[in-house]
MIKOLBA-663526 format. One record per residue: residue in three letters; x, y, z of N, C-alpha, C, O in turn; residue number from 1. Coordinates in pm, 1 decimal, padded with zeros to 6 digits, m for minus. Example, Ala and Ser with C-alpha at 12.3 -4.5 7.8 and 13.67 -1.06 7.14 Angstrom:
# MIKOLBA-663526
 rest     n.xx     n.yy     n.zz    ca.xx    ca.yy    ca.zz     c.xx     c.yy     c.zz     o.xx     o.yy     o.zz  nr
  ALA  01319.0 m00569.0  00780.0  01230.0 m00450.0  00780.0  01320.0 m00330.0  00780.0  01423.6 m00331.9  00846.5   1
  SER  01285.0 m00225.0  00708.0  01367.0 m00106.0  00714.0  01290.0  00003.0  00787.0  01340.9  00113.8  00803.9   2
This chain:
# MIKOLBA-663526
 rest     n.xx     n.yy     n.zz    ca.xx    ca.yy    ca.zz     c.xx     c.yy     c.zz     o.xx     o.yy     o.zz  nr
  UNK  03339.9 m07096.5 m02009.3  03403.4 m06990.2 m02084.1  03384.1 m07009.1 m02234.5  03343.0 m06916.6 m02304.6   1
  UNK  03414.3 m07131.0 m02284.0  03399.1 m07158.4 m02426.3  03252.6 m07148.8 m02468.4  03221.8 m07107.5 m02580.3   2
  UNK  03164.2 m07186.5 m02379.3  03021.3 m07180.2 m02410.4  02975.8 m07034.5 m02426.7  02893.7 m07004.5 m02513.4   3
  UNK  03028.6 m06945.1 m02344.5  02994.8 m06802.6 m02354.8  03040.8 m06745.5 m02488.5  02967.7 m06670.7 m02553.4   4
  UNK  03160.8 m06780.8 m02528.3  03213.9 m06733.8 m02656.3  03130.7 m06789.5 m02771.1  03099.7 m06718.3 m02866.6   5
  UNK  03095.0 m06916.0 m02761.4  03014.1 m06979.8 m02864.8  02878.6 m06909.5 m02877.7  02830.7 m06887.2 m02988.9   6
  UNK  02817.1 m06874.7 m02764.9  02688.4 m06804.6 m02767.2  02702.5 m06667.0 m02831.8  02616.6 m06625.9 m02909.9   7
  UNK  02810.6 m06595.5 m02799.6  02832.6 m06463.1 m02859.1  02854.6 m06472.5 m03009.5  02808.8 m06387.0 m03085.3   8
  UNK  02925.3 m06577.3 m03052.3  02950.4 m06594.9 m03195.3  02825.0 m06633.2 m03272.4  02818.1 m06613.3 m03393.7   9
  UNK  02726.5 m06687.6 m03203.4  02603.2 m06728.1 m03269.4  02501.6 m06614.3 m03277.8  02396.8 m06630.0 m03340.6  10
  UNK  02530.6 m06501.7 m03216.4  02437.9 m06388.7 m03220.0  02436.1 m06325.4 m03359.3  02540.8 m06296.5 m03417.2  11
  UNK  02318.2 m06304.9 m03410.6  02301.7 m06240.1 m03540.3  02354.1 m06097.4 m03537.0  02412.2 m06050.8 m03635.0  12
  UNK  02334.5 m06027.3 m03425.9  02378.5 m05888.0 m03414.1  02529.4 m05875.6 m03434.6  02576.5 m05779.7 m03495.6  13
  UNK  02604.1 m05971.9 m03383.9  02749.6 m05969.7 m03397.6  02789.5 m05976.6 m03544.3  02873.7 m05899.3 m03589.8  14
  UNK  02729.7 m06068.1 m03617.4  02765.8 m06085.0 m03757.7  02713.9 m05971.2 m03844.0  02776.3 m05936.0 m03944.2  15
  UNK  02600.6 m05913.4 m03806.4  02551.6 m05796.0 m03879.0  02647.7 m05679.6 m03859.6  02675.7 m05605.1 m03953.6  16
  UNK  02698.1 m05664.1 m03738.1  02794.6 m05557.6 m03710.9  02921.0 m05578.7 m03795.4  02976.4 m05483.0 m03849.5  17
  UNK  02965.6 m05702.5 m03806.4  03083.7 m05733.4 m03887.6  03059.0 m05693.4 m04033.3  03145.5 m05632.7 m04096.3  18
  UNK  02942.5 m05726.9 m04086.5  02910.6 m05690.6 m04225.2  02907.2 m05539.0 m04243.8  02960.1 m05487.3 m04342.2  19
  UNK  02845.1 m05467.7 m04149.3  02843.3 m05321.4 m04157.4  02984.7 m05264.6 m04149.2  03017.6 m05168.6 m04219.0  20
  UNK  03067.4 m05323.5 m04064.8  03205.1 m05274.7 m04051.6  03283.4 m05294.9 m04181.6  03358.7 m05206.4 m04222.5  21
  UNK  03266.7 m05409.0 m04245.9  03334.3 m05433.3 m04373.5  03286.7 m05331.7 m04476.8  03367.2 m05277.3 m04552.4  22
  UNK  03156.5 m05306.2 m04480.2  03101.6 m05206.7 m04572.6  03162.4 m05069.3 m04546.9  03203.4 m05001.4 m04641.0  23
  UNK  03168.8 m05027.5 m04420.4  03219.6 m04894.2 m04389.6  03371.5 m04883.2 m04403.8  03423.2 m04773.2 m04423.6  24
  UNK  03442.6 m04993.1 m04394.3  03585.9 m04990.2 m04426.0  03603.7 m04956.8 m04574.7  03691.2 m04878.3 m04611.4  25
  UNK  03520.8 m05016.7 m04658.7  03523.5 m04987.6 m04802.1  03486.2 m04841.4 m04827.8  03553.8 m04772.8 m04904.5  26
  UNK  03379.5 m04793.9 m04764.3  03335.3 m04654.6 m04781.1  03443.9 m04557.9 m04733.2  03466.9 m04454.6 m04796.0  27
  UNK  03510.3 m04590.9 m04623.1  03618.3 m04507.7 m04571.5  03729.3 m04492.9 m04675.1  03783.8 m04384.0 m04693.1  28
  UNK  03762.2 m04601.1 m04742.3  03862.4 m04594.8 m04848.8  03819.5 m04502.6 m04961.4  03900.9 m04426.9 m05014.3  29
  UNK  03692.5 m04508.3 m04998.5  03640.8 m04418.8 m05102.3  03644.3 m04272.9 m05057.9  03673.6 m04184.0 m05137.9  30
  UNK  03614.6 m04248.4 m04931.8  03615.4 m04109.8 m04884.3  03755.7 m04051.3 m04885.6  03772.5 m03931.5 m04908.2  31
  UNK  03856.7 m04134.6 m04861.6  03994.0 m04083.9 m04868.7  04025.8 m04035.5 m05010.1  04089.9 m03931.9 m05027.2  32
  UNK  03981.4 m04109.7 m05110.6  03999.9 m04069.0 m05250.0  03922.5 m03939.9 m05277.7  03974.0 m03849.6 m05343.8  33
  UNK  03800.0 m03931.1 m05227.9  03717.0 m03812.5 m05247.6  03779.4 m03689.3 m05182.1  03772.7 m03579.4 m05237.1  34
  UNK  03839.2 m03707.2 m05066.2  03905.9 m03596.8 m04997.1  04021.7 m03543.2 m05082.0  04042.0 m03422.0 m05089.8  35
  UNK  04095.7 m03631.1 m05144.0  04206.1 m03588.5 m05230.9  04152.1 m03509.3 m05349.8  04210.0 m03407.6 m05387.8  36
  UNK  04040.9 m03555.5 m05409.1  03980.0 m03482.2 m05519.7  03933.9 m03343.3 m05476.5  03956.4 m03245.5 m05547.8  37
  UNK  03870.1 m03334.1 m05360.8  03823.4 m03205.2 m05308.9  03943.4 m03112.9 m05286.4  03940.3 m02995.2 m05322.5  38
  UNK  04047.0 m03167.2 m05227.2  04167.2 m03088.1 m05200.8  04225.5 m03032.3 m05330.9  04258.4 m02913.9 m05338.3  39
  UNK  04238.2 m03117.1 m05433.3  04292.8 m03072.2 m05560.6  04203.7 m02968.9 m05627.4  04253.1 m02870.4 m05682.4  40
  UNK  04072.9 m02990.4 m05622.9  03980.7 m02894.0 m05683.4  03989.6 m02759.5 m05611.7  03988.8 m02655.0 m05676.8  41
  UNK  03998.1 m02760.6 m05480.2  04010.4 m02635.9 m05404.2  04143.1 m02566.5 m05436.2  04148.6 m02443.9 m05445.8  42
  UNK  04248.1 m02643.7 m05452.5  04377.6 m02587.0 m05487.7  04370.7 m02516.5 m05623.4  04416.0 m02403.0 m05637.8  43
  UNK  04313.7 m02585.1 m05722.2  04299.8 m02523.4 m05853.8  04207.4 m02402.3 m05849.3  04232.2 m02302.6 m05917.1  44
  UNK  04103.5 m02410.4 m05771.6  04013.0 m02297.1 m05755.1  04086.6 m02177.2 m05695.6  04067.0 m02063.5 m05738.5  45
  UNK  04170.1 m02203.6 m05598.0  04246.9 m02096.6 m05533.6  04345.3 m02034.3 m05631.8  04359.9 m01912.2 m05637.4  46
  UNK  04412.0 m02118.6 m05708.3  04510.8 m02068.8 m05804.2  04443.5 m01988.9 m05915.9  04491.7 m01882.2 m05953.9  47
  UNK  04333.0 m02040.1 m05967.9  04268.9 m01977.1 m06083.4  04183.3 m01855.5 m06047.8  04181.9 m01757.1 m06121.8  48
  UNK  04112.7 m01861.5 m05936.2  04021.3 m01751.7 m05903.6  04065.6 m01668.9 m05783.5  04012.1 m01560.5 m05760.2  49
  UNK  04160.4 m01717.4 m05708.8  04207.3 m01644.1 m05591.5  04126.6 m01671.0 m05466.3  04155.2 m01614.1 m05360.9  50
  UNK  04025.5 m01757.6 m05475.9  03945.4 m01791.4 m05357.6  03898.7 m01935.5 m05367.0  03899.1 m01996.1 m05474.1  51
  UNK  03858.6 m01988.8 m05252.8  03808.7 m02126.0 m05250.2  03661.8 m02128.0 m05290.5  03593.3 m02025.8 m05286.7  52
  UNK  03615.8 m02244.0 m05328.5  03477.0 m02264.4 m05366.8  03393.7 m02283.1 m05239.5  03413.4 m02380.5 m05166.9  53
  UNK  03301.7 m02191.5 m05211.9  03226.1 m02196.3 m05085.9  03135.7 m02319.0 m05076.0  03118.5 m02374.6 m04967.5  54
  UNK  03078.2 m02361.2 m05187.5  02993.6 m02481.5 m05185.4  03076.8 m02605.1 m05153.6  03032.5 m02694.0 m05080.9  55
  UNK  03196.1 m02609.7 m05208.2  03283.9 m02722.8 m05182.4  03335.4 m02720.6 m05038.6  03359.4 m02825.8 m04979.5  56
  UNK  03352.3 m02600.6 m04982.2  03390.0 m02590.4 m04841.1  03283.9 m02652.4 m04751.8  03315.8 m02725.5 m04658.0  57
  UNK  03156.4 m02622.9 m04781.1  03046.0 m02680.6 m04702.9  03043.5 m02831.8 m04717.5  03028.4 m02904.7 m04619.5  58
  UNK  03058.8 m02878.5 m04842.7  03058.8 m03022.9 m04865.4  03174.2 m03090.4 m04792.6  03155.8 m03194.7 m04729.8  59
  UNK  03293.3 m03031.2 m04800.7  03409.3 m03094.0 m04737.9  03397.2 m03094.5 m04586.2  03446.9 m03186.0 m04520.4  60
  UNK  03332.1 m02993.8 m04530.3  03308.4 m02993.7 m04385.4  03214.3 m03107.4 m04347.5  03235.9 m03176.0 m04247.6  61
  UNK  03110.4 m03127.1 m04427.3  03018.3 m03237.9 m04402.7  03085.9 m03372.4 m04426.3  03059.3 m03469.2 m04355.1  62
  UNK  03173.5 m03378.2 m04526.6  03247.8 m03501.0 m04553.6  03339.0 m03535.6 m04436.3  03351.5 m03652.5 m04399.7  63
  UNK  03402.0 m03435.6 m04377.9  03487.6 m03458.9 m04260.5  03405.2 m03512.1 m04143.9  03449.5 m03601.8 m04072.2  64
  UNK  03285.0 m03456.9 m04124.5  03196.5 m03506.2 m04018.3  03155.0 m03650.7 m04047.1  03143.6 m03731.9 m03955.3  65
  UNK  03132.6 m03682.0 m04174.2  03095.5 m03818.4 m04213.9  03209.1 m03916.0 m04184.8  03185.7 m04024.7 m04132.0  66
  UNK  03331.4 m03877.7 m04218.8  03447.5 m03962.6 m04190.1  03459.2 m03985.1 m04039.6  03490.3 m04095.5 m03994.9  67
  UNK  03434.2 m03879.9 m03962.0  03436.6 m03893.7 m03816.2  03331.8 m03995.8 m03770.0  03359.8 m04078.6 m03683.3  68
  UNK  03211.7 m03989.9 m03827.8  03106.8 m04085.7 m03792.6  03149.0 m04228.7 m03826.7  03124.9 m04321.2 m03749.1  69
  UNK  03211.1 m04246.0 m03941.7  03258.1 m04379.2 m03981.3  03361.0 m04431.0 m03881.4  03353.9 m04545.8 m03837.5  70
  UNK  03456.0 m04345.9 m03846.2  03562.0 m04387.6 m03753.8  03504.2 m04422.1 m03617.0  03544.9 m04521.2 m03556.4  71
  UNK  03410.1 m04342.1 m03567.4  03352.8 m04373.5 m03436.1  03272.9 m04503.4 m03440.8  03269.1 m04576.9 m03342.1  72
  UNK  03209.2 m04532.6 m03553.6  03138.3 m04659.5 m03566.2  03236.9 m04776.0 m03571.7  03218.4 m04876.4 m03502.8  73
  UNK  03341.1 m04762.9 m03653.1  03438.2 m04871.5 m03668.7  03515.5 m04900.2 m03540.9  03558.2 m05013.5 m03518.7  74
  UNK  03534.0 m04800.0 m03457.2  03610.4 m04818.9 m03333.2  03520.5 m04847.3 m03213.4  03566.1 m04842.8 m03099.1  75
  UNK  03392.8 m04876.5 m03238.7  03295.5 m04913.7 m03135.8  03264.8 m04800.3 m03038.1  03215.2 m04825.0 m02928.2  76
  UNK  03293.6 m04676.9 m03077.3  03257.7 m04563.5 m02993.5  03114.3 m04519.6 m03018.3  03061.1 m04436.1 m02945.2  77
  UNK  03051.7 m04575.6 m03121.0  02913.1 m04544.3 m03152.4  02847.4 m04666.6 m03214.3  02910.4 m04742.3 m03288.2  78
  UNK  02721.4 m04684.2 m03183.3  02642.4 m04789.0 m03248.0  02560.1 m04731.5 m03362.7  02497.2 m04806.2 m03437.6  79
  UNK  02560.3 m04599.3 m03376.8  02486.4 m04532.6 m03484.2  02558.8 m04556.3 m03616.4  02673.8 m04515.8 m03633.6  80
  UNK  02490.2 m04622.2 m03709.5  02550.3 m04646.2 m03839.7  02543.9 m04517.5 m03922.0  02439.3 m04452.9 m03928.6  81
  UNK  02655.9 m04480.4 m03984.9  02658.5 m04359.1 m04066.9  02575.5 m04372.5 m04194.0  02520.3 m04478.8 m04222.7  82
  UNK  02567.4 m04263.4 m04269.8  02500.4 m04260.4 m04399.5  02550.9 m04377.6 m04483.1  02672.0 m04399.3 m04484.8  83
  UNK  02470.3 m04451.8 m04550.0  02332.2 m04432.6 m04589.8  02228.8 m04490.4 m04493.9  02110.4 m04496.9 m04527.0  84
  UNK  02272.1 m04532.1 m04376.5  02179.5 m04589.6 m04279.3  02127.4 m04485.2 m04181.4  02042.1 m04515.3 m04097.9  85
  UNK  02177.5 m04364.6 m04191.3  02127.5 m04250.4 m04115.0  02145.4 m04127.7 m04203.8  02193.3 m04138.2 m04316.7  86
  UNK  02107.2 m04012.9 m04152.6  02113.1 m03890.2 m04232.2  02257.2 m03848.8 m04260.4  02347.7 m03874.5 m04181.0  87
  UNK  02276.4 m03784.2 m04375.4  02407.1 m03727.4 m04409.4  02436.0 m03613.6 m04311.9  02345.4 m03536.5 m04280.4  88
  UNK  02558.3 m03600.8 m04263.8  02590.6 m03492.7 m04170.3  02562.8 m03355.9 m04233.4  02592.4 m03333.6 m04350.8  89
  UNK  02506.7 m03266.4 m04155.4  02476.6 m03132.5 m04205.7  02574.8 m03033.1 m04147.3  02657.9 m03067.9 m04063.4  90
  UNK  02564.6 m02908.6 m04192.5  02652.6 m02803.0 m04142.0  02636.6 m02783.7 m03993.2  02730.5 m02740.4 m03926.3  91
  UNK  02519.8 m02814.7 m03939.6  02492.6 m02794.7 m03797.4  02549.3 m02907.1 m03712.8  02532.4 m02907.5 m03590.8  92
  UNK  02617.2 m03003.4 m03776.5  02674.2 m03115.4 m03702.4  02772.5 m03068.0 m03596.9  02851.5 m02976.7 m03621.1  93
  UNK  02767.6 m03129.7 m03480.8  02857.6 m03092.0 m03370.1  03002.8 m03103.8 m03411.6  03084.5 m03019.1 m03375.4  94
  UNK  03036.6 m03208.3 m03487.6  03175.6 m03233.1 m03520.0  03219.4 m03154.5 m03641.8  03339.1 m03142.7 m03667.8  95
  UNK  03125.3 m03100.7 m03716.8  03160.4 m03022.4 m03834.9  03193.2 m02878.1 m03802.3  03243.6 m02807.2 m03889.5  96
  UNK  03167.5 m02831.5 m03682.7  03187.7 m02691.3 m03646.8  03319.0 m02666.1 m03575.9  03338.5 m02557.4 m03521.4  97
  UNK  03409.5 m02761.9 m03574.5  03531.6 m02749.5 m03498.6  03619.2 m02635.6 m03544.9  03679.2 m02567.5 m03461.8  98
  UNK  03628.8 m02612.3 m03674.7  03722.5 m02513.8 m03726.2  03669.5 m02371.9 m03728.6  03739.1 m02282.8 m03777.1  99
  UNK  03550.2 m02347.1 m03678.8  03494.1 m02213.1 m03689.0  03483.0 m02145.2 m03556.8  03437.3 m02031.1 m03549.7 100
């Protein structure tokens, strides 16, 4: 039993995954701050112009899909590493179309 654990701990893939997870935990924290900025900008846009910023709506939808990708990677539901190790989520993303 101990030998099996020792072998798993010696795998490079395990430690690479740990490093990627630490990186994406940091990125996740940054995205939370970015979401607050987007929310505030949309609020001011709504108050000042009476409508939301359509470009920012597209970006925030993609940002939400990106956060979803980070969470699925961190919770081991996906082995696909999110941006910058793969493409940025686009409007056509499966998870970005939920609200439409």
